C-alpha angles and dihedrals in degrees: 000000000000122000111267130223138188131189124226100196096189092061095033085238132148120195112204114186124196121206129206090247099052117098139180096292090055093048092053093046090051095048091046086059093045097054088051093050111101090215089064101086142125112303093035115134114216123202105192108190113201096162096117094038129090118245114271119239125245094262090052092050091052090051093049094049089044089057092049091047091051088052096037096133088062091047099048113106094018119124114222129194117188117199113201131184103214149007095271090055090044094056092048089051089052090053088054093045090059091058096041093053088071093059097049096250107149102222134172133177127224141178095217138036096232090058090049093047091051093051092047093051093048097044119112101225095240119103 
């Protein structure tokens, strides 16, 4: 099953949910759809919930970050909160964060959805 997403226009919020069954191919398909969606724009706040998904491996993280780098213009000015369930997932997210810092994507990692929501709602929108 592919990750699912929904837009909450009033809050400029995109909720992206990952599933245990979703893999790298599903991630790429979802992200390809997102970057084509006109609602995906600067000022958007993304809550990426990976609490049900296993940690990606290093190769998958590099592929994901490569996709984001290749589409950097679409990701600039987007605030991204990643929610992870465990230490391994946190480490993989930190690896991705180091890459994303280069393209100007404001990205923070959290262990619970309420903390991520508070950060997104309080963020200024400027990287």
